[in-house]
C-alpha positions in Angstrom: 0.0 0.0 0.0 1.3 3.5 -0.9 0.0 6.4 1.1 0.4 10.0 -0.2 -0.1 12.9 2.2 -0.8 16.4 1.0 2.1 18.7 1.8 -0.3 21.7 1.9 -2.6 20.2 4.5 -1.9 23.0 7.1 -2.7 25.7 4.5 -5.9 23.9 3.6 -7.1 23.8 7.3 -7.2 27.6 7.3 -9.5 27.4 4.3 -13.1 27.0 5.7 -14.3 25.1 2.6 -11.5 22.5 2.8 -11.2 22.2 6.6 -12.8 18.8 6.9 -11.6 17.4 3.5 -8.5 15.2 3.5 -6.4 14.9 0.5 -4.6 11.8 1.7 -4.5 9.2 -1.1 -4.1 5.4 -0.7 -3.2 3.0 -3.5 -2.7 -0.8 -3.4 -0.3 -2.6 -5.7 1.4 -6.0 -6.0 4.6 -4.5 -4.5 5.8 -1.2 -3.1 9.5 -0.6 -2.7 11.1 1.9 -0.3 13.9 4.3 -1.2 16.7 2.0 0.1 15.6 -1.0 -2.0 18.4 -2.3 -4.3 17.9 -3.2 -8.0 18.1 -7.0 -7.3 15.1 -6.9 -5.0 13.1 -5.0 -7.6 14.1 -7.4 -10.3 13.2 -10.5 -8.2 9.7 -9.2 -7.4 8.8 -7.7 -10.8 10.6 -9.2 -13.8 12.1 -12.6 -12.9 8.8 -14.5 -13.4 8.6 -13.4 -17.0 11.7 -15.3 -18.2 10.4 -18.8 -18.4 7.4 -17.6 -20.4 9.6 -15.7 -22.9 11.8 -18.8 -23.4 8.6 -20.8 -24.1 7.3 -18.5 -26.8 5.2 -15.9 -24.9 5.6 -12.1 -25.2 6.4 -10.0 -22.2 6.8 -6.3 -21.5 8.3 -4.2 -18.7 7.5 -0.5 -18.5 9.2 2.1 -16.3 6.9 5.1 -15.9 7.0 8.2 -13.7 7.8 12.0 -13.5 11.0 13.5 -14.7 13.9 12.7 -12.3 12.0 10.0 -10.4 14.6 7.3 -11.3 13.2 5.4 -14.3 16.5 5.1 -16.2 18.3 4.1 -13.0 15.8 1.4 -12.4 16.0 0.0 -15.9 19.8 0.5 -16.7 21.4 1.2 -13.3 25.1 1.9 -12.9 28.3 -0.2 -13.3 28.2 -1.1 -9.6 24.4 -1.4 -9.3 23.1 -2.8 -12.6 19.4 -2.3 -13.3 16.7 -4.8 -14.2 17.7 -4.8 -17.9 21.1 -6.4 -17.1 19.7 -8.7 -14.4 16.9 -10.0 -16.8 19.4 -10.6 -19.7 21.9 -12.3 -17.4 19.2 -14.7 -16.2 17.9 -15.2 -19.8 21.3 -16.2 -21.1 22.0 -18.4 -18.0 18.8 -20.3 -18.7 19.3 -20.7 -22.5 22.9 -21.9 -22.0 21.8 -24.5 -19.4 19.0 -25.8 -21.7 21.3 -26.0 -24.7 24.0 -27.9 -22.8 21.3 -30.4 -21.6 21.4 -33.0 -24.5 18.1 -34.5 -23.4 16.2 -31.2 -24.0 17.4 -31.0 -27.6 16.8 -27.3 -27.9 18.8 -24.4 -29.4 18.2 -20.7 -29.1 18.9 -17.6 -31.2 18.7 -14.2 -29.4 18.6 -10.9 -31.3 17.8 -7.4 -30.2 16.8 -4.0 -31.5 17.0 -0.7 -29.6 15.1 2.4 -30.7 13.9 5.8 -29.5 10.6 7.6 -30.1 11.5 11.3 -30.1 8.9 14.0 -31.1 6.8 11.2 -32.6 9.7 10.1 -34.8 11.4 6.7 -34.6 15.3 6.5 -34.7 17.5 3.4 -34.4 20.0 3.7 -31.5 22.3 0.9 -32.6 23.5 2.7 -35.7 25.2 6.0 -36.1 22.7 7.1 -38.8 20.3 9.9 -37.8 17.6 8.9 -40.3 14.1 8.5 -39.1 12.3 5.1 -39.7 8.8 4.3 -40.7 6.4 2.2 -38.6 4.5 -0.3 -40.7 1.8 -2.9 -40.1 2.9 -6.5 -40.9 0.0 -9.0 -41.2 2.0 -11.7 -39.3 4.4 -9.8 -37.0 2.1 -6.9 -36.2 3.5 -3.3 -36.0 7.1 -3.4 -37.2 9.8 -0.7 -37.8 11.1 -0.9 -41.3 14.9 -0.8 -41.6 15.6 -1.4 -37.9 18.9 -3.2 -37.2 18.5 -6.5 -35.4 21.8 -7.7 -33.9 22.4 -11.3 -32.8 23.8 -11.4 -29.2 25.5 -14.1 -27.2 26.0 -12.7 -23.7 24.5 -10.1 -21.3 27.8 -8.2 -21.4 27.5 -7.9 -25.2 23.9 -6.5 -24.8 25.0 -4.0 -22.2 27.8 -2.7 -24.4 25.2 -2.2 -27.2 22.9 -0.5 -24.7 25.6 1.9 -23.5 26.5 2.8 -27.1 22.8 3.3 -27.8 22.2 5.5 -24.7 25.0 7.8 -25.8 23.0 8.5 -29.0 19.7 8.9 -27.1 18.3 12.4 -26.9 19.0 13.9 -23.4 18.9 17.6 -22.4 19.1 19.3 -19.0 15.9 20.9 -17.6 15.2 22.6 -14.2 13.8 19.2 -13.0 16.6 17.0 -14.1 20.1 17.6 -15.4 20.1 14.4 -17.5 16.4 14.4 -18.6 15.5 11.8 -21.2 13.7 13.6 -24.0 12.6 10.4 -25.7 11.1 6.9 -25.0 13.6 4.1 -25.3 12.4 0.7 -26.4 14.6 -2.4 -26.2 13.1 -5.5 -27.9 14.7 -8.9 -27.5 13.5 -11.8 -29.7 14.3 -15.4 -28.6 13.7 -18.2 -31.1 13.6 -21.7 -29.8 14.2 -24.6 -32.3 14.7 -28.4 -32.0 18.2 -29.5 -32.6 16.9 -32.6 -34.5 13.7 -31.6 -36.2 11.4 -33.9 -38.1 9.5 -33.1 -41.3 7.9 -30.1 -39.6 9.7 -27.9 -37.1 7.8 -25.9 -34.4 9.7 -22.6 -33.8 8.6 -20.8 -30.6 9.3 -17.0 -30.8 9.2 -15.0 -27.5 9.6 -11.2 -27.5 10.7 -9.3 -24.4 10.2 -5.5 -24.6 11.8 -3.3 -22.0 10.7 0.3 -22.1 12.2 3.3 -20.4 9.5 6.0 -20.9 10.4 9.7 -20.9 9.3 11.5 -17.8 5.9 13.2 -17.6 6.5 16.8 -16.9 4.8 20.0 -16.1 6.2 23.1 -17.8 5.9 25.1 -14.6 8.3 22.6 -12.8 10.8 22.1 -15.7 10.7 25.8 -16.7 11.1 24.7 -20.3 11.0 27.2 -23.2 11.4 26.9 -27.0 12.5 23.5 -28.3 12.4 21.9 -24.8 8.8 23.0 -24.3 7.8 21.4 -27.7 9.6 18.2 -26.7 7.8 18.2 -23.3 4.4 18.7 -25.1 5.2 15.7 -27.4 6.3 13.6 -24.4 3.1 14.4 -22.6 1.0 13.8 -25.7 2.4 10.3 -26.2 2.0 9.5 -22.5 -1.6 10.7 -22.7 -2.2 8.4 -25.6 -0.7 5.6 -23.6 -3.0 6.5 -20.6 -6.1 6.5 -22.9 -5.2 3.0 -24.2 -4.7 1.8 -20.6 -8.1 3.3 -19.6 -9.9 1.8 -22.7 -8.3 -1.7 -22.0 -9.2 -1.5 -18.3 -12.8 -0.5 -19.0 -13.4 -2.9 -22.0 -16.3 -5.2 -21.2 -16.2 -8.1 -23.6 -15.3 -7.6 -27.3 -15.7 -4.7 -29.6 -14.4 -1.8 -27.5 -12.3 0.7 -29.5 -8.7 1.1 -28.3 -7.0 4.3 -29.7 -3.6 2.7 -30.5 -3.0 5.0 -33.5 -3.1 8.2 -31.5 0.7 7.9 -31.0 3.7 6.1 -32.5 4.5 4.7 -29.0 1.1 3.1 -28.5 1.0 1.8 -32.1 4.5 0.2 -31.6 3.5 -1.3 -28.3 0.0 -2.6 -29.5 1.0 -6.2 -28.8 2.6 -5.4 -25.5 -0.5 -3.6 -24.1 -3.6 -5.5 -25.1 -2.5 -8.5 -27.0 -1.0 -11.9 -26.0 1.5 -10.4 -23.6 2.4 -10.5 -19.9 3.0 -6.9 -18.9 4.7 -5.4 -15.8 4.5 -1.6 -15.1 7.1 -0.2 -12.7 6.0 3.3 -11.5 8.7 5.5 -10.1 7.6 8.3 -7.7 9.5 10.9 -5.8 8.8 11.5 -2.0 9.5 15.2 -2.4 6.6 17.5 -1.7 7.6 19.5 -4.8 6.5 16.5 -6.9 3.1 15.9 -5.1 0.9 16.4 -8.3 3.2 14.3 -10.5 3.3 11.5 -7.8 -0.6 11.5 -7.6 -0.8 11.3 -11.5 1.8 8.5 -11.8 0.0 6.4 -9.1 -3.4 7.0 -10.8 -1.8 5.8 -14.0 -0.5 2.6 -12.4 -3.8 2.0 -10.6 -5.7 2.0 -13.9 -3.2 -0.4 -15.4 -4.2 -3.0 -12.8 -7.6 -3.4 -14.5 -6.2 -4.6 -17.9 -7.1 -8.2 -18.6 -4.9 -9.8 -21.3 -5.3 -13.1 -23.1 -1.8 -14.6 -23.2 -1.1 -16.9 -26.2 2.1 -18.7 -27.2 3.8 -17.7 -30.6 4.5 -20.9 -32.5 5.4 -21.1 -36.2 5.3 -24.5 -38.0 8.1 -24.6 -40.6 7.6 -27.2 -43.4 10.9 -28.3 -45.0 11.6 -28.4 -48.7 12.5 -31.8 -50.2 16.1 -30.7 -50.8 16.5 -30.1 -47.1 15.4 -33.7 -46.2 18.9 -35.0 -47.3 20.7 -32.9 -44.7 18.0 -33.8 -42.1 18.5 -37.5 -42.7 22.3 -37.1 -42.5 22.0 -35.3 -39.2 19.6 -38.0 -37.8 22.0 -40.8 -39.0 25.0 -39.2 -37.3 23.0 -38.8 -34.1 21.9 -42.5 -34.2 25.5 -43.6 -34.7 26.6 -41.4 -31.8 23.9 -42.8 -29.5 24.9 -46.4 -30.6 28.5 -45.7 -29.6 27.4 -44.3 -26.3 25.3 -47.5 -25.7 28.2 -49.7 -26.5 30.5 -47.8 -24.1 
């Protein structure tokens, strides 16, 4: 339970109309972490349970939402000494895939690839390349919303991923404001795709594809607090507009009774990109960062309302499985592989 007390309560008591009215707010969530909680505890209670599902072909999404300067990027990325939940999740992911691949009885192999992009002023940019070109968001009938021309890099270790993320973050748009010296001016979306295949497939091969999205949203901000002017003010307006679109989608999904309710995914590039993550076959975790400072009272209330509404979303989780039929020419290599495996097993039996 999170309790928020009004910092202006004494002033309100002098006001006759508000004397008997309390502005104390209470919100109940799955977990609430204090200011001294380390990243590992946050990871264990929020994200760890998603990993088995992703390896088995389910989609999963982790959001970090909150006001500017509340600690979203620290929660997601962390520091060299205190790595955030992105690194912890990836480390666990690679540990599990390596353990399964080494187990000969399981007969599974994995391919892990990632893409990293930012949504800045309603424009999408790839953070893994030095190019500053903006990319188009298109609708694929099979994959759903996809970014054309995005670079997908195969990775083999969590350290490799973190190197790519650090490079990408240097390219991410950040500018100082009165609220935060290193304010993120864009939403960063890391998408990791894990393909699971059988090492000795038959005539048909079932490929399970799990997608893990980890999103560091830009901070919601009030112009009066950030004292933004000019370009920074336009950036702030675009950030708030995309977060409002995200809030509208969360409201619509939470209130949807049965089928047929309209969800405004197309109001923003961010919501259109995360269509699968929000209302589709996906397990979603929202981590809301709030500041205990009285200066941020209004932002804290808004962030907690946002998270409270997200609890009402009911998703229908489905596994992503593709059945791949082999061409006749590939049967020869399949038979060779099976023959070599049979001879290997025969030798083991003789031993």
